[in-house]
C-alpha positions as CSV (number, residue, x, y, z in Angstrom):
1,X,-14.2,13.6,-13.4
2,X,-11.8,16.3,-14.5
3,X,-9.4,17.4,-17.2
4,X,-5.7,16.8,-17.2
5,X,-3.4,18.7,-14.8
6,X,-2.2,20.6,-17.9
7,X,-5.1,23.0,-17.2
8,X,-2.7,24.4,-14.6
9,X,0.7,24.7,-16.5
10,X,2.4,26.2,-13.4
11,X,2.2,23.0,-11.4
12,X,5.5,21.4,-10.4
13,X,7.3,19.1,-12.9
14,X,8.2,15.5,-12.2
15,X,10.4,15.0,-9.2
16,X,12.0,12.2,-7.3
17,X,9.9,9.3,-6.1
18,X,8.6,9.7,-2.5
19,X,9.7,7.4,0.3
20,X,7.5,4.3,0.4
21,X,7.0,4.5,-3.4
22,X,5.1,1.5,-4.7
23,X,6.9,-0.8,-7.2
24,X,5.6,-0.5,-10.7
25,X,3.1,-3.2,-11.8
26,X,0.9,-3.9,-14.8
27,X,-2.1,-3.5,-12.5
28,X,-3.5,0.1,-12.5
29,X,-4.5,-0.4,-8.9
30,X,-2.5,-2.4,-6.3
31,X,-4.2,-4.0,-3.3
32,X,-2.6,-5.2,-0.1
33,X,-3.6,-5.8,3.5
34,X,-1.6,-4.5,6.4
35,X,-1.5,-6.7,9.5
36,X,-2.0,-5.0,12.8
37,X,-1.0,-5.7,16.4
38,X,-4.6,-6.5,17.3
39,X,-4.9,-9.1,14.6
40,X,-7.2,-6.9,12.5
41,X,-6.2,-5.8,9.0
42,X,-6.2,-2.5,7.1
43,X,-6.8,-2.7,3.4
44,X,-4.5,-0.6,1.2
45,X,-5.4,0.4,-2.3
46,X,-2.8,2.2,-4.4
47,X,-3.5,4.0,-7.7
48,X,-0.7,2.8,-9.9
49,X,-0.6,4.8,-13.1
50,X,2.0,7.5,-12.2
51,X,2.9,8.1,-15.8
52,X,-0.6,9.4,-16.4
53,X,-0.7,11.2,-13.0
54,X,-2.9,8.3,-11.9
55,X,-5.8,9.5,-14.1
56,X,-8.8,7.5,-13.3
57,X,-10.0,5.0,-15.9
58,X,-13.0,2.7,-16.0
59,X,-10.7,-0.2,-15.4
60,X,-9.4,1.5,-12.2
61,X,-12.9,2.2,-11.0
62,X,-14.0,-1.3,-11.6
63,X,-11.1,-2.6,-9.5
64,X,-11.6,-0.2,-6.7
65,X,-15.3,-0.4,-6.1
66,X,-15.7,-4.2,-5.6
67,X,-12.5,-4.3,-3.4
68,X,-13.9,-1.6,-1.1
69,X,-17.2,-3.4,-0.9
70,X,-15.3,-6.6,0.1
71,X,-13.3,-4.8,2.7
72,X,-16.4,-3.2,4.1
73,X,-18.0,-6.6,4.5
74,X,-15.0,-8.3,6.0
75,X,-15.0,-8.2,9.8
76,X,-11.3,-8.7,9.9
77,X,-10.7,-5.4,8.2
78,X,-10.8,-2.4,10.5
79,X,-10.1,0.3,7.9
80,X,-8.7,1.3,4.5
81,X,-5.9,3.5,3.2
82,X,-6.1,4.8,-0.3
83,X,-3.0,6.4,-1.8
84,X,-1.1,6.5,-5.0
85,X,2.2,5.5,-6.6
86,X,4.7,8.2,-7.7
87,X,5.5,11.6,-6.2
88,X,3.6,13.9,-8.7
89,X,-0.1,13.2,-8.2
90,X,-2.6,11.3,-6.1
91,X,-5.1,11.5,-9.1
92,X,-5.2,14.3,-11.7
93,X,-8.7,13.4,-12.7
94,X,-10.5,11.2,-15.1
95,X,-9.1,9.8,-18.4
96,X,-10.9,12.4,-20.4
97,X,-8.7,12.0,-23.5
98,X,-10.0,8.5,-24.1
99,X,-13.6,9.6,-23.6
100,X,-13.3,12.6,-25.9
101,X,-11.7,10.5,-28.7
102,X,-14.6,8.0,-28.5
103,X,-17.2,10.9,-28.5
104,X,-15.6,12.6,-31.5
105,X,-15.4,9.3,-33.5
106,X,-19.0,8.5,-32.8
107,X,-20.3,12.0,-33.6
108,X,-18.9,11.8,-37.1
109,X,-21.6,9.3,-38.0
110,X,-24.1,9.8,-35.2
111,X,-24.3,13.4,-33.9
112,X,-25.5,13.7,-30.3
113,X,-25.0,10.0,-29.7
114,X,-23.2,8.9,-26.4
115,X,-20.7,6.1,-26.4
116,X,-21.8,3.3,-24.1
117,X,-18.3,3.4,-22.5
118,X,-18.9,7.0,-21.5
119,X,-22.2,6.3,-19.8
120,X,-20.7,3.3,-18.1
121,X,-17.8,5.3,-16.8
122,X,-19.9,8.0,-15.2
123,X,-22.3,5.4,-13.7
124,X,-19.4,3.3,-12.2
125,X,-17.4,6.3,-11.1
126,X,-20.4,7.9,-9.2
127,X,-21.1,4.5,-7.6
128,X,-17.5,4.5,-6.3
129,X,-17.9,8.1,-5.1
130,X,-21.1,7.2,-3.2
131,X,-19.4,4.1,-1.7
132,X,-16.5,6.3,-0.3
133,X,-18.9,8.8,1.2
134,X,-20.9,6.1,2.9
135,X,-18.1,3.7,3.8
136,X,-18.9,2.2,7.1
137,X,-15.3,2.0,8.3
138,X,-12.4,4.5,8.6
139,X,-11.1,5.3,5.2
140,X,-8.0,7.4,4.9
141,X,-7.0,9.1,1.6
142,X,-3.4,10.3,1.3
143,X,-3.6,13.5,-0.7
144,X,-0.2,14.3,-2.2
145,X,0.7,16.2,-5.3
146,X,-2.0,16.9,-7.9
147,X,-5.6,16.2,-6.9
148,X,-8.1,17.3,-9.4
149,X,-11.7,16.6,-10.5
150,X,-12.0,12.8,-10.2
151,X,-9.2,12.8,-7.6
152,X,-11.2,15.2,-5.4
153,X,-14.1,12.8,-5.9
154,X,-12.1,10.0,-4.4
155,X,-10.7,12.2,-1.6
156,X,-13.6,14.4,-0.4
157,X,-15.9,11.6,0.8
158,X,-13.3,9.8,2.9
159,X,-13.5,9.9,6.7
160,X,-9.8,10.9,7.1
161,X,-8.3,13.2,4.4
162,X,-4.6,13.9,4.7
163,X,-3.0,16.7,2.7
164,X,0.7,17.1,2.3
165,X,2.3,20.6,1.7
166,X,2.8,19.6,-1.9
167,X,-0.9,19.0,-2.6
168,X,-2.6,21.0,-5.4
169,X,-6.3,20.7,-5.8
170,X,-8.7,22.1,-8.4
171,X,-12.0,21.5,-10.2
172,X,-10.9,22.9,-13.6
173,X,-13.7,21.4,-15.8
174,X,-14.8,24.7,-17.2
175,X,-11.6,24.7,-19.3
176,X,-12.7,21.5,-21.1
177,X,-16.5,22.0,-21.5
178,X,-17.5,19.9,-18.5
179,X,-18.6,20.9,-14.9
180,X,-17.5,19.9,-11.4
181,X,-19.1,16.4,-11.1
182,X,-18.1,13.4,-8.8
183,X,-20.4,14.9,-6.2
184,X,-19.1,18.5,-6.7
185,X,-22.6,19.7,-7.3
186,X,-23.3,18.6,-3.7
187,X,-20.1,19.3,-1.8
188,X,-19.1,22.6,-3.4
189,X,-22.2,24.5,-2.3
190,X,-21.3,23.4,1.3
191,X,-17.9,25.2,1.2
192,X,-17.6,28.6,3.0
193,X,-19.5,31.5,1.5
194,X,-19.3,31.7,-2.3
195,X,-16.2,29.6,-2.5
196,X,-17.8,26.6,-4.1
197,X,-19.3,28.5,-7.1
198,X,-16.1,30.5,-7.4
199,X,-14.0,27.3,-7.7
200,X,-16.4,25.8,-10.2
201,X,-16.4,28.9,-12.4
202,X,-12.6,29.6,-12.3
203,X,-10.9,26.2,-11.7
204,X,-8.8,28.1,-9.0
205,X,-5.8,26.1,-7.7
206,X,-5.9,25.3,-4.0
207,X,-3.0,24.5,-1.6
208,X,-3.0,22.5,1.6
209,X,-4.0,25.5,3.8
210,X,-6.9,26.2,1.4
211,X,-8.0,22.5,1.7
212,X,-8.0,22.6,5.5
213,X,-9.8,26.0,5.5
214,X,-12.5,24.8,3.1
215,X,-13.0,21.5,4.8
216,X,-11.7,19.5,1.9
217,X,-8.9,18.0,4.0
218,X,-8.8,17.1,7.7
219,X,-5.1,16.8,8.5
220,X,-1.7,18.0,7.2
221,X,1.3,15.7,7.3
222,X,4.7,15.8,5.6
223,X,5.0,13.6,2.5
224,X,7.7,11.6,4.2
225,X,5.3,10.7,7.1
226,X,3.4,8.2,5.0
227,X,5.7,5.3,6.1
228,X,5.4,6.3,9.7
229,X,1.7,6.5,9.5
230,X,1.5,3.0,7.9
231,X,3.8,1.7,10.6
232,X,1.6,3.3,13.3
233,X,-1.5,1.7,11.8
234,X,0.3,-1.7,11.9
235,X,1.3,-1.2,15.5
236,X,-2.2,-0.1,16.5
237,X,-4.7,-2.1,18.6
238,X,-8.0,-1.9,16.6
239,X,-11.4,-3.0,17.9
240,X,-13.3,-3.6,14.7
241,X,-15.8,-0.9,15.9
242,X,-16.1,1.9,13.3
243,X,-16.4,4.9,15.7
244,X,-13.7,3.8,18.1
245,X,-11.3,2.9,15.3
246,X,-12.0,6.2,13.5
247,X,-11.1,8.1,16.7
248,X,-7.9,6.0,17.1
249,X,-6.9,6.7,13.5
250,X,-7.4,10.4,14.1
251,X,-5.2,10.2,17.2
252,X,-2.4,8.5,15.2
253,X,-2.5,11.2,12.5
254,X,-2.6,14.0,15.0
255,X,0.4,12.5,16.8
256,X,2.4,12.8,13.6
257,X,1.0,16.2,12.8
258,X,2.2,17.3,16.2
259,X,5.7,17.4,14.9
260,X,4.7,20.5,13.0
261,X,3.9,21.0,9.3
262,X,4.6,24.4,7.8
263,X,2.0,25.3,5.2
264,X,1.8,28.2,2.7
265,X,-0.8,30.9,3.3
266,X,-4.3,30.2,2.1
267,X,-5.3,32.5,-0.8
268,X,-8.9,31.2,-0.4
269,X,-9.1,32.4,3.2
270,X,-7.3,35.7,2.3
271,X,-9.7,36.5,-0.5
272,X,-13.0,34.9,0.8
273,X,-14.7,38.2,1.6
274,X,-13.9,39.5,-1.9
275,X,-15.0,36.2,-3.5
276,X,-18.3,36.5,-1.7
277,X,-18.7,40.0,-3.2
278,X,-17.9,38.9,-6.7
279,X,-20.2,35.8,-6.5
280,X,-23.0,37.6,-4.6
281,X,-26.5,36.1,-5.0
282,X,-26.9,37.2,-8.6
283,X,-27.5,35.6,-12.0
284,X,-24.6,34.4,-14.0
285,X,-25.0,37.4,-16.3
286,X,-24.3,39.7,-13.3
287,X,-21.5,37.6,-11.9
288,X,-19.7,37.2,-15.2
289,X,-18.3,40.7,-15.6
290,X,-17.1,40.8,-12.0
291,X,-15.2,37.5,-12.5
292,X,-13.8,38.7,-15.9
293,X,-12.5,41.8,-14.2
294,X,-10.3,39.7,-12.0
295,X,-8.2,38.7,-15.0
296,X,-6.5,42.1,-14.6
297,X,-6.2,41.9,-10.8
298,X,-2.8,42.7,-9.2
299,X,-3.1,39.4,-7.2
300,X,-1.8,36.5,-9.3
301,X,-4.1,34.0,-7.8
302,X,-7.2,36.0,-8.5
303,X,-5.9,37.0,-12.0
304,X,-5.4,33.4,-12.9
305,X,-8.9,32.6,-11.7
306,X,-10.4,35.4,-13.8
307,X,-8.5,34.4,-16.9
308,X,-9.6,30.8,-16.7
309,X,-13.3,31.9,-16.4
310,X,-12.9,34.2,-19.5
311,X,-11.5,31.4,-21.6
312,X,-13.9,28.7,-20.3
313,X,-17.0,27.2,-21.9
314,X,-20.0,29.4,-21.4
315,X,-22.2,26.3,-21.3
316,X,-20.0,24.8,-18.5
317,X,-20.3,28.0,-16.5
318,X,-24.1,28.0,-16.7
319,X,-24.4,24.3,-16.1
320,X,-22.1,24.5,-13.0
321,X,-24.3,27.2,-11.6
322,X,-27.5,25.3,-12.3
323,X,-26.2,22.1,-10.9
324,X,-25.2,23.8,-7.6
325,X,-28.5,25.5,-7.4
326,X,-30.5,22.3,-7.9
327,X,-28.3,20.2,-5.5
328,X,-27.8,22.7,-2.7
329,X,-30.5,20.9,-0.6
330,X,-30.4,17.5,-2.3
331,X,-29.1,14.3,-0.9
332,X,-25.7,13.1,-2.2
333,X,-27.5,10.2,-4.0
334,X,-29.9,12.6,-5.7
335,X,-27.0,14.9,-6.7
336,X,-25.1,12.0,-8.2
337,X,-28.2,10.9,-10.2
338,X,-28.6,14.4,-11.6
339,X,-24.8,14.6,-12.3
340,X,-25.1,11.3,-14.3
341,X,-27.7,13.0,-16.5
342,X,-25.6,16.1,-16.9
343,X,-22.4,14.3,-17.7
344,X,-24.0,12.0,-20.3
345,X,-25.6,15.2,-21.7
346,X,-22.2,16.8,-22.0
347,X,-21.1,13.7,-24.1
348,X,-24.1,14.3,-26.4
349,X,-23.2,17.9,-27.0
350,X,-20.0,19.3,-28.4
351,X,-18.1,21.4,-25.8
352,X,-16.7,18.5,-23.8
353,X,-15.0,16.7,-26.7
354,X,-14.0,20.1,-28.2
355,X,-12.5,21.3,-25.0
356,X,-10.4,18.2,-24.5
357,X,-9.3,18.3,-28.2
358,X,-8.1,21.9,-27.9
359,X,-6.3,21.5,-24.6
360,X,-5.1,18.0,-24.5
361,X,-5.1,16.4,-27.9
362,X,-4.3,19.0,-30.5
363,X,-3.1,21.4,-27.8
364,X,-3.9,24.5,-29.9
365,X,-5.7,26.0,-26.8
366,X,-8.3,27.5,-29.1
367,X,-11.6,25.7,-28.4
368,X,-14.6,26.6,-30.5
369,X,-17.3,26.7,-27.9
370,X,-20.9,26.2,-28.9
371,X,-22.6,28.6,-28.0
372,X,-19.7,31.0,-27.9
373,X,-21.1,33.5,-25.4
374,X,-23.1,33.4,-22.2
375,X,-25.8,35.5,-23.8
376,X,-26.5,32.6,-26.1
377,X,-26.8,30.0,-23.3
378,X,-30.6,29.6,-22.7
379,X,-32.4,27.8,-19.9
380,X,-33.7,25.4,-22.6
381,X,-30.1,24.7,-23.6
382,X,-29.1,23.7,-20.1
383,X,-32.3,21.6,-19.7
384,X,-31.2,19.8,-22.9
385,X,-28.0,18.7,-21.1
386,X,-30.0,17.4,-18.2
387,X,-32.5,15.4,-20.2
388,X,-32.5,11.7,-19.2
389,X,-30.9,9.6,-21.8
390,X,-31.7,6.1,-20.6
391,X,-34.7,3.7,-20.8
392,X,-36.3,2.4,-17.7
393,X,-35.1,3.1,-14.1
394,X,-32.3,5.5,-13.5
395,X,-28.9,3.7,-13.7
396,X,-28.2,5.0,-10.1
397,X,-31.7,4.4,-8.8
398,X,-30.5,2.1,-6.0
399,X,-28.2,4.7,-4.4
400,X,-29.6,6.0,-1.1
């Protein structure tokens, strides 16, 4: 889950609809099947809330997950395409405004209580993330425009991840009192060097070249190639055998990519050695002054990263570090179980709702973090965020 794209005010404003734009519909997710030359089908799921940058809601999750399960079980379906309506965003993250409003309303009468809808959202979202990571057939995600937090959670586990030159990715949760979830505690430590922790602590914005370098995307195509790719899928002869069909899908994408896609330079690649030095292998109290110093750097990308860290929630910074430490060698399922506890814990404490209020509701950009400094964030405070808040078996106990 993530904050709104307004965490990055320099992102492009609304533009013209892309070719192959999906007609508007009351449904927040559109489903279709694409016939193919071999008689097989490709499922197509399209996030359909462009006005909210396709921010992921519980209703959207509860539409997507059972449909993916049905397609996985249907022998006629050879693969799946997941894309989005509109030209601005694949998915700017989770619907944090609704969650924050529910938390604040409940805390007026029941401090530290967690709305049932919030716990349900995290459980269902993480089940969807796990399904995508373990999907038994080729699953292509079309990454175009803004892809943040929960959007990265949808994209990162897919077998075929396409980035257009307009893609902008980030895990900017530190700015709203959360941490990189949706499996981020598991996949960010697996990025090159110290990049994963750097991204978690700074919300740094990535482009298509960064995504390819970091292994967060597999292919780059022009935005206008989506129609051609869908046509190629329809013209394809699929076997209904996952490995063979995955290779065929890769070949189709590579054939389109062979036309040439010009990408901007990768700041992440350019600065990785310096990032590794800043992150090091130290405690957060040692890393923090080095990150804060970046706010005055001559490089705008590094300066923006440093400034976000300085303004971010101290609890979020410490929680992000602890989650990555605990999940570095964990399975994805175990990481998602711990993330469930952490995310519900964030709903029980104040920074999450306060961060969303300051940035997205009242928009005063002056959150009152509790605690206000890293020095006040103790190991016991972080443990309190990770305390199980459920009776009986873990809600995600069945994930393997």
